[in-house]
Backbone as a ProteinNet text record, in pm:
[ID]
protein_1_A
[PRIMARY]
MTPSSDIRRLIEIMEALRTPVTGCPWDVEQTFETIAPYTIEEAYEVADAIHTGDRVDLKEELGDLLLQVVYHARMAEEEQSFTFGDVVEAITTKMIRRHPHVFGDEAARSAGMAKGMWERIKQEEKREKAEARASAGIAERETGYLDDVPAVFPALTEAEKLQRRAARVGFDWAEAGPVLDKIREETDELAEELSAPAPDRERIAGEIGDMIFAIANLARHLDIDPEEALKRTNRKFRKRFAAIEAEARVQDRPLDDLSLEEMEAAWQRAKKAPVTAD
[TERTIARY]
-392.5	-319.2	-417.4	-380.3	-469.7	-422.3	-516.9	-477.9	-391.4	-314.2	-228.5	-196.7	-165.9	-121.1	30.7	96.9	240.4	267.6	353.2	382.1	437.7	498.7	553.2	445.7	326.3	217.1	181.3	177.8	146.9	253.9	379.2	491.2	477.6	436.3	415.2	301.8	193.7	79.2	122.1	199.4	243.8	335.6	421	509.5	428.4	323.6	236.6	162.8	113.6	40.2	129.2	256.3	350.9	423.6	395.7	461.3	406.5	489.1	440	368.6	269.4	191.4	89.6	137.1	44.7	-12.9	44.4	-2.3	-122	-153.2	-264.7	-211.4	-272.8	-224.5	-214.1	-313.9	-311.3	-191.9	-171.7	-63.1	73.8	84.1	211.4	256.9	160.6	196.5	221	194.1	212.8	360.3	385	519.2	515.2	632.8	636.3	547.1	557.5	486.2	334.6	289.2	142.1	85.6	164.1	116.3	121	211.2	228.8	96.8	11.1	-115.3	-202.5	-199.3	-276.5	-215.5	-86.2	-19.7	-63.1	-65.4	-110.4	-257.5	-339.5	-483.6	-505.9	-430.4	-448.3	-408.8	-306.1	-267	-378.5	-443.1	-554.6	-674.6	-696.1	-806.3	-779.3	-651.9	-616.8	-650.1	-613	-641.4	-791.2	-868.9	-1014.2	-1074.4	-1024.9	-1072.8	-1042.8	-926.4	-892.9	-985.2	-1012.7	-1101.6	-1242.3	-1296.2	-1431.1	-1437.6	-1322	-1318.5	-1362.3	-1364.4	-1408.1	-1286.1	-1272.2	-1157.6	-1158.7	-1278.6	-1288.9	-1236.3	-1279	-1232.2	-1082.7	-1034.4	-893.9	-806.1	-851	-775.9	-762.6	-871.9	-868.7	-781	-793.6	-717.7	-568.8	-532.2	-390.8	-336.3	-419.6	-377	-354.6	-445	-430.8	-303.4	-271.4	-148.1	-23.5	-31.6	80.3	102.4	-7.3	4.9	84	67.3	140.8	291	329.3	471.5	527.1	451.4	493.8	502.4	405.7	399.6	529	560.1	680	806.9	811.9	929.2	945.3	834.8	841.4	894	845.6	893	1043.4	1084.4	1227.8	1310.8	1256.6	1331.2	1343.5	1240.5	1244.8	1355	1380.4	1486.9	1617.8	1617.6	1736.9	1792.2	1698.3	1735.9	1741.9	1634.8	1628.6	1509.7	1498.2	1390.4	1304	1192.2	1108.4	1187.2	1273.3	1357.7	1451.2	1500	1587.9	1508.9	1381.4	1297.7	1281.7	1251.4	1235.3	1362.7	1474.2	1603.4	1635.3	1603.7	1634	1554.9	1426.6	1344.4	1377.9	1411.8	1450.3	1583.2	1674.4	1801.8	1781.1	1693	1665	1602.7	1505.1	1435.1	1528.9	1612.2	1707.8	1807.6	1856.1	1955.9	1895.8	1771.2	1709.7	1658.8	1667.6	1624.2	1732.6	1848.9	1957	1916	1826.6	1783.2	1689.5	1649.6	1565.2	1645	1718.1	1786.6	1937.3	1990	2136	2188.9	2316.1	2373.9	2325.5	2375.4	2328.2	2353.5	2470.6	2504.5	2408.4	2375.2	2286.5	2145.6	2100.4	1964.3	1951.8	2055.5	2049	2059.5	2126.2	2141.9	2015.2	1929.1	1809	1842.6	1746.8	1768.6	1833.3	1964.3	2038.2	2006.4	2018.2	1989.6	2084	2029.6	2110.1	2137.9	2103.2	2134.9	2052.2	1924.2	1836.3	1893.1	1939.4	1994.8	2123.6	2206.9	2331.9	2302.8	2200.6	2163.6	2114.4	2035.5	1981.2	2093.6	2191.4	2302	2385.1	2399.4	2471	2395.5	2262.6	2179.6	2194.8	2200.3	2217.9	2353.2	2455.2	2588.1	2587.2	2525.9	2520.4	2435.6	2327.1	2245.8	2323.6	2404	2485.9	2587.5	2645.1	2741.7	2674.3	2551	2477.3	2445	2408.2	2378	2504.2	2616.2	2742.4	2780.5	2765.8	2800	2707.9	2584.8	2487	2503	2594.9	2618.4	2517.9	2449.4	2351.1	2418.6	2415.6	2478.3	2410.3	2484.8	2430.8	2390.5	2262.2	2215.9	2239.8	2258.7	2278.8	2144.6	2148.9	2024.9	2025.2	1907.2	1892	1838.5	1832.2	1792.2	1647.7	1562.7	1420.2	1389.1	1488.6	1462.3	1415.2	1433.2	1387	1234.8	1167.9	1022.9	970.8	907.5	861.6	759.8	777.8	686.2	553.5	542.8	418.2	321.4	360.8	271.7	148.2	34.1	-76.6	-27.8	-77.2	-23.7	-14.8	-123.3	-121.5	-13.9	-4	96.4	234.4	257.2	385.2	420.8	322.4	347	389.6	315.6	347.1	485.9	522.7	653.3	765.6	741.4	842.8	870	764.8	775.5	844.7	805.9	867.9	1017.2	1054.8	1197.8	1274.5	1215.4	1283.8	1299.6	1201.1	1205.9	1325.2	1372.3	1487.1	1610	1622.9	1743.9	1711.8	1596.8	1563.6	1481.4	1441.3	1360	1212.9	1173.7	1040.6	1010	881.8	840.8	843.1	865.1	876.9	741.4	634	502.5	396.4	270	163.4	116.5	131	79.4	123	252.5	296.8	243.8	219	164.4	20.9	-54.1	-189.9	-187.3	-88.5	-72.5	-43.7	36.9	72.5	-51.3	-139.3	-265.3	-350.3	-357.1	-432.4	-367.1	-234.3	-162.5	-192.6	-193.7	-222.5	-369.5	-458.2	-600	-615.1	-546.6	-551.4	-497.4	-387.7	-328.9	-423.7	-495.1	-592.7	-706.8	-753.6	-863.7	-819.4	-696.5	-643.5	-642.4	-602.7	-600	-741.8	-836.2	-975.1	-1040.6	-996.6	-1056.6	-986.8	-886.4	-816.2	-911.5	-892.7	-978.2	-982.9	-869.8	-863	-796	-871.4	-812.6	-734.5	-616	-529.1	-543.7	-592.2	-619.4	-493.7	-381.1	-257.2	-214.1	-225.7	-188.8	-286	-413	-513.8	-482.5	-451.6	-416	-296.5	-198.6	-77.4	-108.7	-195.8	-232.2	-311.2	-399	-473.7	-377.7	-280.1	-180.4	-98.8	-62.5	11.9	-72	-202.4	-286.9	-303.8	-322.3	-336.3	-204.3	-90.2	38.2	54.4	9.8	19.1	-76	-191.9	-286.4	-225.4	-159.2	-92.6	15.8	84.4	188	129	13.3	-53.2	-93.5	-148.1	-187.5	-65.3	47.2	166.6	210.5	204	238.7	146.9	24.1	-75.1	-77.5	19.2	29.3	-97	-148.5	-266.4	-227.4	-260.1	-231.1	-329.5	-281.6	-371.5	-452.7	-387.3	-457.8	-577.1	-554.2	-661.8	-767.8	-723.2	-818.2	-915.1	-858.2	-942.3	-1030.8	-978.6	-1057.1	-1178.7	-1158.7	-1269	-1376.5	-1331.7	-1426.8	-1497.8	-1425.5	-1487.1	-1597.6	-1569.2	-1667.9	-1790	-1761.9	-1870.6	-1958.3	-1892	-1963.6	-2051.5	-1999.4	-2075.3	-2202.7	-2189.8	-2302.6	-2410.5	-2365.5	-2462.9	-2527.3	-2453.6	-2515	-2611.1	-2580.2	-2673.6	-2806.2	-2803.7	-2928.9	-3011.1	-2943.6	-3015.2	-3080.9	-3007.3	-3062	-3184.1	-3175.1	-3284.7	-3407.9	-3387	-3495.1	-3568.1	-3490.7	-3547.6	-3627.3	-3575.4	-3647	-3779	-3775.8	-3899.1	-4007.1	-3966	-4058.6	-4084.7	-4017	-4030.2	-3999.2	-3886.4	-3844.7	-3700.5	-3667	-3526.6	-3439.4	-3317	-3226.7	-3210.1	-3193.9	-3170	-3297.9	-3410.6	-3536	-3543.5	-3461	-3462.2	-3393	-3445.2	-3381.4	-3260.7	-3173.8	-3058.6	-3102.1	-3209.8	-3259.1	-3306.6	-3373.8	-3418.2	-3298.9	-3199.9	-3080.5	-3008.6	-2997.5	-2930.4	-3004.7	-3137.1	-3214.8	-3191.4	-3188.6	-3161.1	-3019.7	-2926.3	-2786.4	-2777.6	-2842.3	-2838.3	-2901	-3010.5	-3070	-2972.1	-2901.2	-2802.9	-2687.1	-2651.8	-2541	-2575.2	-2703.6	-2745.4	-2773.6	-2771.8	-2800.5	-2687.3	-2714.7	-2610.8	-2491.2	-2371.6	-2249.2	-2220.2	-2185.9	-2148.7	-2003.9	-1945.6	-1804.9	-1788.2	-1673.6	-1643.9	-1636
-2779.4	-2653.6	-2541.6	-2456.9	-2350.9	-2214.1	-2120.7	-1983.6	-1915.5	-1816.9	-1744	-1607.5	-1513.4	-1380.8	-1376.6	-1490	-1500.2	-1531.2	-1449.9	-1467.7	-1606.9	-1671.4	-1804.6	-1904.8	-1885.4	-1978.4	-1970.6	-1850.1	-1831.6	-1898	-1885.7	-1949.5	-2102.1	-2155.9	-2298.5	-2345.8	-2267.8	-2303.8	-2308.8	-2209	-2209.4	-2328.5	-2360	-2473.7	-2602.3	-2613.4	-2735.1	-2740.6	-2624.7	-2621	-2656.1	-2621.9	-2643.3	-2782.6	-2858.9	-2989.5	-3090.7	-3147.1	-3245.8	-3363.5	-3418.1	-3533.2	-3494.6	-3438.9	-3410.3	-3268.8	-3184.1	-3044.5	-3030.7	-2907.7	-2876.9	-2885.3	-2973.1	-2989.8	-2859.8	-2767.8	-2640.6	-2556.5	-2546.8	-2464.3	-2520.7	-2653	-2716.3	-2684.6	-2677.5	-2660.1	-2516.8	-2422.7	-2281.3	-2242.3	-2138.3	-2081.8	-1931.5	-1868.6	-1720.2	-1656.2	-1707.4	-1646.1	-1660.7	-1777.2	-1796.1	-1721.8	-1700.3	-1630.1	-1479.5	-1428.7	-1283.7	-1209.1	-1257.7	-1183.7	-1172.1	-1275.3	-1270.6	-1167	-1155.3	-1056.4	-915.5	-889.7	-757.5	-735.2	-839.6	-829.5	-798	-863.8	-841.6	-700	-644.4	-506.3	-410	-437.8	-353.3	-364.6	-486.9	-505.7	-434.1	-426.6	-344	-198.2	-150	-9.7	15.4	-80.7	-64.7	-56.7	-141.6	-139.9	-6.4	49.7	182.3	287.9	277.4	373.6	372	249.6	240.7	269.8	273.8	302.8	186.2	66	-55.8	-116.4	-90.9	-135.3	-288.4	-347.8	-492.4	-559.2	-505.1	-555.6	-531.4	-416.9	-383.7	-484.4	-519.5	-618	-750.2	-793	-919.6	-907.7	-797.7	-780	-768.2	-702.4	-692.9	-830.7	-916.6	-1054	-1129.2	-1108.7	-1174.4	-1129.7	-998.5	-946.5	-1001.2	-1011.3	-1068.6	-1215.2	-1287.4	-1427.4	-1435.1	-1337.8	-1336	-1323.3	-1242.4	-1225.6	-1358.1	-1420.7	-1550.1	-1656.2	-1652.8	-1749.8	-1737.8	-1618.4	-1599.9	-1636.2	-1599.2	-1632.6	-1782.9	-1853.2	-2001.1	-2064.2	-2017.9	-2073.7	-2044.5	-1925.5	-1890.9	-1978.6	-2009.8	-2095.5	-2238.3	-2280.2	-2414.8	-2428.5	-2317.8	-2321.3	-2267.8	-2245.8	-2204.4	-2067.5	-1978.2	-1842.1	-1750.3	-1749.7	-1670.6	-1718	-1668.9	-1707.7	-1585.4	-1610.3	-1500.1	-1409.9	-1470.4	-1392.7	-1301.5	-1345.6	-1260.1	-1141.9	-1163.2	-1053.7	-948.7	-993.6	-901.9	-825.1	-897.6	-831.3	-727.7	-760.7	-669.3	-538.1	-549.3	-425	-347	-415.2	-339.3	-268.8	-334.8	-272.3	-147.5	-160.9	-46.6	71	41.3	148.8	221.1	146	210.1	293.3	241.2	312.9	440.3	434.7	549.1	655.3	629.7	726.8	752.5	797.8	826.4	936.5	1026.4	1133.9	1084.8	956.1	898	791	705	592.4	608.2	718	735.4	787.2	823	873.4	1016.7	1076.4	1210.3	1312.8	1303.6	1401.2	1389	1261.5	1241.7	1289.5	1266.2	1308.6	1458.8	1524.8	1671.6	1736.6	1669.8	1724.2	1710.8	1615.7	1592.9	1524.1	1525	1460.6	1561.2	1557.4	1655.8	1639.9	1749.9	1750.1	1653.9	1568.8	1474.1	1344.7	1336.5	1217.8	1099	1123.4	1015.9	948.9	1028.3	970.8	896	947.3	881.4	744.1	740.8	615.5	514.6	559.1	471.4	418.2	501.7	459	352.3	368.9	271.3	138.1	147.1	24.9	-45.5	30.9	-26.8	-101.9	-37.8	-101	-232.2	-234.7	-355.2	-460.5	-422.4	-517.6	-579.4	-502.2	-554.6	-654.3	-623.7	-715.7	-844.9	-834.5	-954.2	-1043	-977.3	-1052.5	-1126.2	-1052.9	-1112.5	-1234.6	-1222	-1333.8	-1451.8	-1424.3	-1531.6	-1587.8	-1535.6	-1583.6	-1534.1	-1424.1	-1366.5	-1257.9	-1271.9	-1175.1	-1039.5	-936.6	-801.6	-753.6	-729.7	-687	-537.3	-498.9	-356.3	-283.3	-177.3	-106.6	33.3	81.7	216.5	308.7	435.2	534.7	513.1	461.9	444.9	306.9	221.5	82.4	73.9	178.8	179.1	183.7	220	225	88.1	11.8	-121.8	-121.4	-212.3	-220.4	-284.6	-340.8	-404.3	-306	-178.1	-78.5	-64.5	-20.7	15.8	116.4	112.2	192.5	340.4	397.5	541.1	574.6	490.4	514.3	503.2	404.6	386.5	507.8	559.4	676.3	795.8	820.4	935.1	922.1	802.3	782.3	789.7	739.9	753.2	898.1	977.4	1119.4	1195	1160.5	1228.1	1201	1075.2	1040.8	1108.8	1110.5	1176.3	1326.4	1384.3	1526.2	1563	1465.3	1491.5	1531.4	1484	1516.1	1620.1	1687	1798.2	1763.6	1636.9	1600.2	1625.9	1752	1791.6	1932.6	1962	2099.2	2180.6	2308	2393.2	2423.4	2415.2	2449	2362.9	2378.1	2292.8	2328	2453.7	2498	2413	2387.9	2306.7	2161.6	2113.4	1978.5	1975.2	2081.1	2090	2094	2163.7	2167.4	2029	1953.3	1815.7	1727.9	1746.9	1668.9	1698.7	1828.1	1866.2	1802.2	1801.4	1738	1591.3	1522.1	1379	1354.2	1440.7	1427.2	1441	1536	1555.1	1432.4	1375.6	1257.7	1138.7	1126.4	1019.9	1037	1163.4	1189.9	1158.1	1185.8	1157.9	1008.1	930.5	782.7	728.1	783.7	737.2	769.7	875.6	919.6	854.9	773.2	709.6	614.3	595.9	506.7	366	319.5	185.7	200.6	237.9	260.1	140.7	167.5	60.8	55.2	-58.1	-68.2	-51	-101.1	-89.4	58.2	130.1	272.6	351.8	315.4	384.7	360.3	235	200.6	282.5	294.2	370.4	517.2	576.1	717.3	737.9	643.3	653.3	646	556	545	675.1	734.4	861.3	972.6	970.9	1074.4	1057	934.7	908.5	944.4	912.2	943.5	1096.5	1170.7	1315.3	1372.6	1310.5	1355	1328	1213	1183.8	1285.6	1331	1430.9	1564.1	1600.5	1724	1713.8	1599.9	1582.2	1600.5	1545.3	1558.2	1703.9	1778.3	1920.4	2000.6	1954.1	2022	1961.6	1872.9	1806.6	1728.7	1658.6	1573.5	1429.6	1336.5	1195.6	1145.6	1111.5	1071.3	946	851.5	729.6	762.2	849.2	885.2	970.3	1056.3	1138.2	1048.9	943.7	851.2	769.5	735.2	662.2	744.7	872.8	962.4	961.9	965.3	965.2	828.3	721.9	589.7	582.5	638.9	638.1	721.1	834	920.7	845.3	772.2	693.2	589.2	521.5	421.9	482.1	598.9	663.1	702.3	759.5	804.3	685.9	578.3	462.9	396	405	351.2	423.1	553.8	628.9	577.7	531.3	470.9	340	261.7	136.7	162.1	267.4	302.6	339.4	411.2	453.7	330.2	229.9	106.8	32.2	32.9	-37.2	32.7	166.2	239.8	205.4	190	157.3	8.5	-70.4	-214.9	-270.7	-222.9	-266	-316.8	-413.1	-457	-341.1	-337.7	-229.1	-213.3	-326.5	-317.2	-287.2	-271.2	-232.4	-81	-7.2	140	177.4	278.8	327.5	413	437.9	522	661.9	711.3	842.9	847	740.7	731.9	723.9	645.1	633.4	767.9	838	967	1069.1	1062.4	1156.1	1128.9	1001.7	966.8	1007.1	990.8	1030.7	1179.8	1258.9	1404.1	1449	1380.9	1414.3	1383.4	1272	1235.5	1336.2	1383.5	1478.1	1609.9	1647.7	1774.7	1762.4	1639.1	1619.1	1678.6	1713.7	1770.3	1675.9	1735.2	1661.2	1613.4	1483.7	1430.3	1387.5	1370	1328.8	1191.6	1168.6	1037.1	929.8
2267.6	2277.5	2312	2407.1	2454	2401.3	2385.4	2343	2448.9	2407.9	2501.5	2444.3	2533.2	2487.1	2462.4	2486.8	2465.1	2318.5	2255.2	2114.4	2083.4	2186.5	2160.9	2127.8	2182	2150.2	2000.8	1945.9	1804.2	1717.6	1760.5	1686.7	1694	1809.9	1821.7	1732.6	1727.4	1641.4	1495.6	1452.3	1313.3	1283.7	1379	1358.7	1346.5	1426.3	1418.5	1285.5	1240.1	1112.2	995.5	1004.6	892.9	900.7	1004.6	1019.1	918.1	835.8	737.5	809.2	740.4	785.9	892.3	1006.3	1117.4	1108.5	1025.7	1013.9	922.1	890.6	798.3	654.7	572.8	433.5	357.9	376.7	303.3	348.8	479.7	530.6	491.1	488.4	456.1	314.8	222.2	80	39.4	130	94.2	82.2	3.9	-15.1	10.4	10.4	25.1	-81.4	-203.6	-316.9	-302.6	-256.2	-243.9	-124.3	-22.6	96.9	82	-1.2	-17.1	-42.6	-134.3	-157.5	-30.6	54.5	180.3	274	272.8	358	320.4	190	142	176.4	158.6	189.7	336.2	424.3	567.7	606.7	543.1	568.8	532	420	377.7	476.6	526.9	622.6	753.2	792.1	910	884.8	767.5	732.5	730.6	681.2	673.7	814.6	906.2	1044	1110.2	1079.2	1132	1076.8	945.6	882	941.1	968.9	1021.9	1169.5	1235.7	1380.8	1465.7	1408.9	1482.8	1549.3	1679.8	1752.5	1776.4	1786.4	1799.7	1673.6	1557.7	1430.5	1414.4	1459.7	1446.4	1522.2	1645	1723.3	1648	1587.2	1511.7	1386.1	1316.5	1192	1218	1327.6	1365.3	1396	1458.6	1481.9	1351.7	1255.6	1124.6	1056.6	1070.2	1007.7	1077.7	1210.2	1286.6	1245.7	1220.8	1175.7	1044.6	958.4	832.3	856.4	951	986.1	1038.6	1126.1	1184.8	1076.5	983.3	872.5	787.2	744.9	661.4	737	864.7	945.5	960.1	976.5	989.1	862.7	748.2	620.4	602.5	646.5	635.8	730.1	848.3	942.5	885.1	818.2	757.6	652.1	581.7	482	539.2	670.9	746.3	701.5	668.5	628.8	751.1	830.1	953	1034.9	1159.7	1246.9	1284.2	1353.6	1399.3	1493.5	1576.1	1667.5	1589.4	1477.2	1394.4	1339.2	1305.8	1255	1365.7	1486.6	1600.4	1628.9	1626.5	1652.8	1545.3	1420.4	1309.5	1324.4	1359.3	1367.9	1493.1	1603.1	1724.1	1702.1	1633.2	1600.3	1514.8	1414.8	1325.4	1400	1486.1	1556.7	1654.5	1723.8	1817.4	1739.8	1627.5	1546.1	1487.9	1441.5	1375.8	1472.8	1601.2	1698.9	1805.3	1760.5	1858.2	1955.2	1912.7	1998.1	2110.9	2100.6	2204.2	2282.2	2209.4	2272.3	2283	2230	2232	2365.1	2367.4	2489.2	2513.2	2618.5	2659.9	2548.7	2482.6	2377.8	2261	2221.6	2108.2	2142.5	2264.3	2301.8	2307	2353.7	2363.6	2227	2130.7	1997.1	1914.7	1952	1873.4	1742.3	1648.8	1519.1	1426	1418	1337.1	1190.7	1118	974.2	904	818.5	743.4	815.2	945	1019.9	970.8	936.6	891	767.4	669.9	547.5	575.1	666.8	701.8	765.3	851.3	915.2	812.2	716.2	614.7	524.8	493.2	413.7	485.6	616.9	697.6	698	704.8	699.7	566.6	456.9	324.7	314.7	373.1	370.6	443.7	563.4	644	574.6	508.8	436.3	321.3	253.2	144.1	196.1	314.7	375.3	415.6	467.2	507.5	387.8	277.9	155.4	106.2	112.6	67.6	150.2	282	370.7	352.8	303.7	280.7	139	62.5	-73.6	-174	-139.6	-231.4	-314.5	-446	-534.1	-520.6	-506.8	-497.6	-635.1	-652.7	-784.7	-801.5	-925.7	-955.6	-936.5	-863.3	-832.8	-891.6	-926.3	-977.4	-868	-895.5	-797.6	-750.2	-837.8	-803.3	-747.5	-734.3	-690.4	-547	-468.1	-330	-321.8	-432.1	-434.1	-476.1	-386.9	-420.5	-535.6	-630.2	-744.1	-707.8	-586	-543.1	-479.9	-466.6	-412.8	-504.8	-449.6	-540.1	-641.1	-762.7	-871.8	-841.8	-784.4	-753.7	-648.5	-546.2	-442.5	-502.5	-587.5	-650.6	-735.1	-812.7	-897.5	-813	-704.5	-619.5	-557.9	-513.7	-452.8	-553.5	-676	-778.3	-811.6	-822	-855.4	-740.9	-618.6	-500.6	-495.5	-523.7	-517.3	-629.8	-750.2	-863.3	-836	-763.6	-735	-643.3	-564.1	-473.3	-549.4	-672.8	-751.1	-858.5	-842.5	-932.5	-1054.5	-1069.9	-1185.4	-1151.2	-1165.6	-1120	-1171	-1186.1	-1213.7	-1084.3	-1098.4	-982.3	-916.7	-996.8	-946.1	-1015.8	-970.3	-1020.4	-1161.3	-1201.4	-1330.7	-1450.5	-1468.7	-1581.4	-1574.3	-1453.9	-1438.4	-1493.6	-1467.7	-1519.7	-1670.9	-1728.4	-1872.1	-1926.7	-1850.2	-1888.7	-1892.6	-1797.7	-1794.1	-1916.6	-1955.1	-2077.2	-2197.9	-2202.1	-2314.1	-2324.1	-2208.3	-2207.2	-2247.8	-2206.4	-2245.5	-2395.6	-2451.2	-2596.3	-2670.8	-2617.6	-2682.8	-2672.5	-2561.7	-2548.8	-2646.7	-2658.7	-2753.9	-2894.5	-2927.7	-3061.8	-3087	-2986.8	-3002.9	-3018.9	-2942.8	-2949.3	-3083.5	-3148.9	-3275	-3395.9	-3371.9	-3484.9	-3557.6	-3688.3	-3766.5	-3710	-3659.2	-3596.4	-3462.3	-3358.8	-3224.9	-3175.2	-3123.5	-3074.4	-2920.6	-2867.3	-2725.3	-2638.8	-2687.7	-2613.5	-2602.8	-2713.6	-2713	-2626.1	-2631	-2547.4	-2402.3	-2365.1	-2226	-2181.3	-2272.9	-2242.1	-2212.5	-2296.2	-2279	-2149.2	-2116	-1989.9	-1872.7	-1881	-1774.2	-1761.2	-1874.3	-1870.8	-1804.2	-1835.5	-1780.4	-1628.7	-1582.7	-1441.3	-1369	-1430.7	-1373.8	-1355.9	-1457.6	-1451.1	-1343.2	-1327	-1221	-1083.7	-1067.6	-940	-913.8	-1017.5	-1003	-957.3	-1011.8	-973	-825	-785.9	-645.1	-552.9	-591.4	-510	-496.4	-606.8	-603.2	-511.7	-501.3	-416.7	-274.8	-246.8	-115.5	-83.2	-180.6	-164.1	-197.5	-110	-137	-243.3	-363.2	-468.8	-436.1	-361.9	-323.8	-233.5	-136.2	-41.9	-115.2	-208.4	-282.9	-361.6	-425.4	-501	-408.3	-290.5	-193.8	-153.2	-132.2	-95.2	-204.5	-328.3	-440	-446.9	-419.2	-419	-311.5	-193.4	-85.7	-127.1	-192.4	-240.9	-342.5	-431.4	-532	-463.8	-361.3	-289.2	-228.9	-166.4	-102.3	-202.6	-313.6	-415.3	-487.5	-508.7	-570.7	-473.8	-342.6	-242.6	-251	-285.8	-300.7	-417.3	-523.3	-635.7	-590.9	-514	-460.7	-373.3	-289	-202.1	-282.2	-393.3	-479.6	-535.6	-577.1	-632.1	-524.7	-400.5	-293.3	-262.3	-259.5	-232.8	-336	-459.4	-568	-582.6	-494.8	-497.4	-636.8	-691.4	-825.4	-819.3	-904.3	-910.8	-957.1	-911	-944.3	-1095.6	-1163	-1307.8	-1385.7	-1318.6	-1384.8	-1401.8	-1323.3	-1337.1	-1467.4	-1530.1	-1653.8	-1614.7	-1709.6	-1685.3	-1640.1	-1702.1	-1665	-1518.7	-1473.1	-1334.9	-1239.3	-1278.8	-1195.4	-1187.1	-1298.7	-1301.5	-1212.8	-1213.4	-1131.9	-982.5	-945.8	-805.1	-766.5	-861	-839.7	-811.9	-892.6	-879.1	-745.3	-704	-575.6	-462.4	-471.5	-369.4	-368.7	-488.9	-502.6	-433.7	-434.3	-375.5	-225.8	-174.6	-32.3	49	177.4	263.6	271.4	263.9	268.2	410.1	425.6	554.6	550.1	666.1	670.9	611.1	546.9	484.6	592.4
[MASK]
++++++++++++++++++++++++++++++++++++++++++++++++++++++++++++++++++++++++++++++++++++++++++++++++++++++++++++++++++++++++++++++++++++++++++++++++++++++++++++++++++++++++++++++++++++++++++++++++++++++++++++++++++++++++++++++++++++++++++++++++++++++++++++++++++++++++++++++++++++++

């Protein structure tokens, strides 16, 4: 079998990998559940390639992510749920429907994206999805207002999206000030748990979670993505810790041979260095 730029070749490869006896034993035994973590990992690797600006890496990572789509579609076809073609048709249908100002008739294009149209389109999609589930014999589960926010999101992203959705129906502070007060309140509650005669780890974990949730809320009120804000700090930490490593190399000493005081001194020097772009 030879490589090709035709998507059909990738589908053929996956079919061959998943064929019992003649296929790859590892690929054959995989399920939706076992592959899901790889799907999430590949999406992060795409984001990392974009962040580093490495277009060669991005091309490869996009291919890895596309493989995940083909993989899930193949497993679905094996159980006769849907095919890769159904996936393509579903997303093309959605994109055309959600952009009537681009793909609609002359009247729709001239009107542009009218206020409220996006929500009406999404409600129509929900109705059709419910009908599709019913025809497939899938019981419609009772859903809550926040169920549209996937629980598999990174925790900070999930927190921000939960808060943003709740704010749509008025469950929100009007400004950032009260949120800052809430953070102070959560900090005090954490300090109280830590000072207890017999600190309870579960309660401490709960208070830390409450504090992080409140910080994510403050970031949202200030129109700052909390996930990206923490990523920036992580990158800053990497750079400053690299300065500690450089100090150890200059002295020809193992990193763990440096005292905390020496590490702190190197950290402070890195902190005072000219700021460069992330």
